[in-house]
C-alpha positions in Angstrom: 0.0 0.0 0.0 2.8 2.4 0.9 4.6 1.8 -2.3 1.5 2.3 -4.5 0.7 5.5 -2.6 4.2 6.8 -3.0 4.2 6.0 -6.7 0.8 7.7 -7.3 2.1 10.9 -5.5 5.2 10.8 -7.8 3.1 10.3 -11.0 0.7 13.1 -10.0 3.6 15.4 -9.3 5.1 14.5 -12.7 1.9 15.3 -14.5 1.5 18.6 -12.8 5.1 19.5 -13.6 4.3 18.7 -17.2 1.5 21.2 -17.3 3.6 23.8 -15.6 6.7 23.6 -17.6 5.4 22.4 -21.0 7.2 20.2 -23.4 10.9 19.5 -22.7 13.4 20.4 -25.4 15.3 17.6 -27.3 19.1 17.6 -27.7 20.1 17.5 -31.4 21.3 14.2 -32.6 25.0 13.5 -33.3 25.3 11.9 -36.7 27.9 10.3 -38.9 26.3 10.3 -42.3 27.6 12.1 -45.4 25.1 13.1 -48.0 25.6 14.1 -51.6 23.1 16.0 -53.7 22.7 18.0 -56.9 21.5 21.5 -56.3 20.9 23.3 -59.6 24.2 22.8 -61.5 26.3 22.0 -58.4 27.4 18.7 -56.9 27.3 19.2 -53.1 28.7 17.1 -50.2 27.1 17.6 -46.8 28.8 16.5 -43.5 25.9 15.7 -41.1 28.4 15.9 -38.1 29.3 19.5 -38.7 26.3 20.5 -40.8 28.6 22.0 -43.5 28.4 21.8 -47.2 31.1 21.7 -49.8 30.5 22.2 -53.6 32.6 19.6 -55.4 34.4 20.1 -58.7 32.6 18.9 -61.9 33.5 19.6 -65.6 29.8 20.4 -66.3 26.4 20.2 -64.7 25.6 16.8 -63.1 22.2 15.3 -63.6 22.1 12.0 -61.7 24.0 10.7 -58.7 24.9 7.5 -56.8 27.6 6.7 -54.2 29.6 3.6 -53.3 31.8 4.1 -50.3 33.3 0.6 -50.6 35.3 1.7 -53.7 35.5 5.4 -52.6 33.6 6.7 -55.6 30.7 8.9 -56.6 29.1 8.4 -60.0 27.0 10.9 -61.9 25.9 11.6 -65.4 26.8 15.0 -66.7 26.2 17.0 -69.9 27.0 16.2 -72.6 26.2 12.4 -72.4 29.1 11.4 -70.1 28.7 8.9 -67.2 31.5 9.9 -64.8 33.2 8.5 -61.7 35.2 10.5 -59.2 36.7 10.2 -55.7 34.4 11.1 -52.8 35.8 14.6 -52.7 35.0 15.1 -56.4 38.7 14.9 -57.6 40.2 12.4 -60.2 37.0 12.5 -62.3 37.1 10.0 -65.2 34.6 9.1 -67.9 33.0 5.6 -67.5 31.1 5.8 -70.8 29.0 8.0 -73.1 25.4 7.4 -73.6 23.3 9.8 -75.8 19.9 8.8 -74.6 19.9 10.3 -71.1 20.1 8.8 -67.7 17.5 8.4 -64.9 17.7 6.6 -61.6 21.4 5.9 -61.5 22.2 3.1 -59.0 25.6 1.9 -58.0 25.7 -1.8 -56.9 28.5 -2.7 -54.6 27.7 -6.4 -54.8 28.8 -6.7 -58.5 30.4 -3.3 -58.9 28.1 -2.3 -61.8 26.1 0.8 -62.5 22.4 0.5 -63.3 20.4 3.2 -64.9 17.2 3.9 -67.0 17.1 5.1 -70.5 15.3 8.5 -70.1 13.5 8.0 -73.5 12.0 4.6 -73.3 12.5 3.2 -69.8 14.9 0.6 -70.8 17.2 -0.8 -68.0 20.9 -0.8 -68.7 24.2 -1.6 -66.8 27.9 -1.3 -67.0 30.9 -2.1 -64.9 32.4 0.7 -62.7 35.3 0.7 -65.0 33.2 0.9 -68.1 33.5 -2.8 -69.0 30.8 -5.1 -70.2 27.9 -2.8 -71.0 24.6 -4.7 -71.0 20.9 -4.2 -71.7 19.3 -5.7 -68.7 15.9 -5.7 -70.1 13.6 -4.2 -72.8 11.4 -1.2 -72.5 10.1 -1.6 -69.0 8.9 2.0 -68.4 11.0 1.6 -65.3 11.0 4.6 -63.0 13.1 3.6 -60.0 15.8 1.0 -59.1 16.3 -0.4 -55.6 19.1 -2.9 -55.0 19.2 -5.9 -52.5 23.0 -6.7 -52.4 22.4 -9.6 -50.0 19.6 -11.3 -52.0 21.1 -10.2 -55.3 17.9 -8.6 -56.6 16.8 -5.5 -58.3 13.5 -3.9 -57.3 12.0 -1.9 -60.1 9.1 0.6 -59.9 6.9 1.1 -63.1 5.2 4.5 -63.1 2.8 3.7 -65.9 1.4 0.4 -64.5 1.7 1.4 -60.8 3.6 -1.8 -60.1 6.8 -3.1 -58.5 8.7 -6.1 -59.8 11.9 -7.9 -58.8 14.6 -9.3 -61.0 18.1 -10.9 -60.7 21.0 -8.6 -61.5 21.2 -9.8 -65.0 17.5 -9.2 -65.6 16.3 -12.8 -65.4 13.7 -14.3 -63.0 11.1 -11.5 -63.2 8.7 -11.6 -60.2 5.7 -9.4 -59.6 5.7 -7.9 -56.1 2.9 -5.3 -56.5 0.7 -6.0 -59.6 -0.6 -2.4 -59.9 -2.7 0.2 -58.2 0.2 2.4 -56.9 0.1 6.1 -57.7 2.9 6.5 -60.2 5.6 5.0 -58.1 9.2 6.3 -58.7 12.6 6.5 -57.1 12.8 3.0 -55.5 15.0 2.2 -52.5 15.4 -1.0 -50.6 16.0 -1.6 -46.8 18.1 -4.8 -46.6 17.8 -4.9 -42.8 13.9 -4.9 -42.6 13.2 -6.2 -46.0 11.1 -3.1 -47.0 10.7 -1.4 -50.3 10.4 2.4 -50.4 9.2 4.6 -53.1 7.8 8.0 -54.0 4.4 8.6 -55.6 3.7 10.9 -58.5 2.1 13.3 -55.9 5.3 13.2 -53.8 4.1 11.0 -50.9 6.6 8.5 -49.4 5.4 5.0 -49.3 6.7 1.5 -48.4 5.8 -2.2 -48.2 7.3 -5.5 -47.3 9.4 -7.2 -49.9 6.5 -9.6 -50.7 4.2 -6.7 -51.5 2.3 -6.8 -48.3 1.6 -4.0 -45.8 1.6 -1.1 -48.3 1.5 2.2 -46.3 2.0 5.9 -46.8 4.5 7.0 -44.2 5.0 10.7 -45.2 2.1 12.4 -47.0 3.1 14.8 -49.7 1.8 17.8 -47.8 4.4 17.3 -45.1 7.3 17.4 -47.5 6.2 19.4 -50.5 8.1 19.1 -53.8 10.0 15.9 -53.1 12.3 14.9 -55.9 14.4 12.0 -54.5 14.6 9.5 -51.7 17.5 7.6 -50.0 17.4 5.1 -47.1 20.0 4.5 -44.4 18.8 1.3 -42.8 21.8 1.0 -40.5 21.3 4.2 -38.5 17.5 4.2 -39.3 16.8 7.3 -41.3 15.3 8.2 -44.7 16.2 11.4 -46.5 14.1 13.4 -49.0 15.3 16.1 -51.3 12.9 18.8 -52.7 12.7 21.2 -55.5 12.5 24.0 -52.9 16.1 23.2 -51.9 15.3 21.4 -48.7 16.5 18.1 -47.3 14.1 16.3 -44.9 15.1 13.5 -42.5 12.7 11.0 -40.9 12.7 7.6 -39.2 12.2 4.6 -41.3 8.5 4.6 -40.5 8.2 8.3 -41.4 8.2 9.5 -37.8 10.1 12.5 -36.4 10.2 14.3 -39.8 12.5 17.4 -39.6 14.0 19.9 -42.1 17.7 19.0 -42.0 18.9 21.5 -44.6 17.0 24.5 -45.9 19.6 26.5 -47.9 19.4 25.0 -51.3 17.6 26.2 -54.4 16.4 23.1 -56.4 17.9 19.7 -55.1 17.1 17.2 -57.8 19.1 14.1 -56.7 20.5 12.8 -53.3 23.0 10.0 -52.4 24.4 8.9 -49.2 27.3 7.2 -47.4 25.5 5.4 -44.6 26.4 5.5 -41.0 28.1 2.5 -39.4 26.6 0.0 -37.0 28.6 0.0 -33.8 26.2 0.3 -30.8 23.4 -1.8 -29.4 19.9 -1.5 -30.7 16.9 -0.6 -28.5 13.4 1.1 -28.6 13.5 4.4 -26.8 10.9 4.6 -24.1 10.8 0.8 -23.5 12.5 1.2 -20.1 11.2 -2.1 -18.7 12.3 -4.1 -21.8 9.0 -5.7 -22.6 9.0 -4.7 -26.2 6.3 -2.0 -25.9 5.8 1.6 -24.8 3.1 1.9 -22.1 2.4 3.1 -18.5 4.8 0.4 -17.3 7.8 2.3 -18.6 7.5 5.6 -16.7 6.7 3.5 -13.6 9.9 1.7 -14.2 11.9 4.9 -14.4 10.2 6.4 -11.3 10.9 3.2 -9.4 14.5 3.2 -10.4 14.8 6.9 -9.3 12.9 6.7 -6.0 12.4 3.2 -4.7 15.4 1.8 -2.9 16.5 -1.7 -4.0 14.9 -1.4 -7.5 16.8 -3.3 -10.2 18.8 -1.1 -12.7 17.2 -0.4 -16.0 18.0 -3.2 -18.5 18.9 -0.5 -21.0 19.6 3.0 -19.8 19.3 4.4 -23.3 15.8 3.1 -23.6 14.9 4.8 -20.3 16.3 8.1 -21.6 12.9 8.8 -23.1 13.5 12.5 -23.9 17.0 11.7 -25.3 18.8 14.3 -23.1 21.6 11.9 -22.1 20.3 11.5 -18.5 17.9 9.3 -16.5 15.8 11.6 -14.3 12.2 12.7 -13.6 12.0 14.4 -17.0 12.0 11.0 -18.7 8.9 9.9 -16.8 7.2 13.3 -17.5 8.0 12.9 -21.2 6.8 9.4 -21.3 3.5 10.3 -19.5 3.0 13.2 -21.9 3.6 11.0 -25.0 1.2 8.4 -23.6 -1.7 10.5 -22.3 -1.5 14.2 -23.5 -3.0 14.7 -27.0 -0.6 16.3 -29.5 2.5 15.5 -27.5 5.8 14.4 -29.1 6.6 10.8 -29.5 10.0 9.6 -28.0 12.9 10.5 -30.3 14.6 7.9 -32.5 15.0 5.0 -32.2 11.2 4.7 -31.8 8.9 2.9 -32.4 11.3 0.4 -34.1 14.6 -1.0 -32.9 17.7 1.1 -33.8 21.0 2.5 -32.6 21.2 5.7 -30.5 21.9 8.6 -32.8 23.0 10.7 -29.9 26.3 10.6 -28.3 26.0 10.3 -24.5 27.3 8.4 -21.4 24.4 6.0 -21.0 24.8 2.3 -21.7 22.5 -0.4 -22.9 23.3 -3.7 -21.3 20.3 -5.5 -22.5 17.5 -5.1 -24.9 15.9 -8.5 -25.4 13.4 -7.4 -28.1 16.0 -6.0 -30.5 18.8 -7.7 -32.5 
């Protein structure tokens, strides 16, 4: 009886404090990704750690873009008709091949070190070695509008804007499989999440959608109104972010489920393409807010934090990072307040990433995560 009474007093005080002080501010996330994009006629590199941009040298305006960190190269098509490779800082540019019909959806494939692209005039899918060797027509006039690569399963995922479909093929174009037979709204700009087995794409109206790699669970995760003028999409499944470029010169970042959408960069003019060097996997995965490690986010989690703080003899939290609900790098009463707000106050913020799915902590802090039994 004494414990329950004490806990009720603490929770009442926490809710009252919430009403008095309002929402708690969030610390900015420390990141390790490097982004590349085309802004007007410029090829730009963005360091997410320092939030700085660098315009890289190009002989002429680039039109498409893809990055392969494993070989230290960026690839882009530039006017007139030249597919080009360069070092990650833009130096040592070299022509891979010429192609007079235009490039769309350039995709570098680390698994076979080949470049895949779409003929801009007829939707034909083509490929060539990074060094310009062995050019191939992978398939006929597919009306292909996007290329996603599964390097583990050795598959290409292809969106078709005319039929509203998604198909899957081997790297050489054989073994065609229908994943989504039709009904999608002009899908384009396909990306594949190899960790979760999810396919991402943009619709003709600019919404961001995804589904499982068998075509099930189709969902809109970012409506077009939340990120107007979207031009391109990339996925970092390791750290757990998606990035969107826009014709207004913005870069948006969100969780893999579309949550926690923010404007990461707002100083561009017309960003037409985006590429990424993903972050590295080095820390444990957990779900923020799941302080009691039961795989969910509910009233038991703020109770667990409050018990840890105020009840002598309470077992330590299995994962301190999960208990740091507001992501300020500390375990304190503010975490219980934030959790209670998220659970019970309409319009409140959800816990910061990683939430609601498992992921690494994007914030550098002193907290540890000894155990998170519901995450890999």
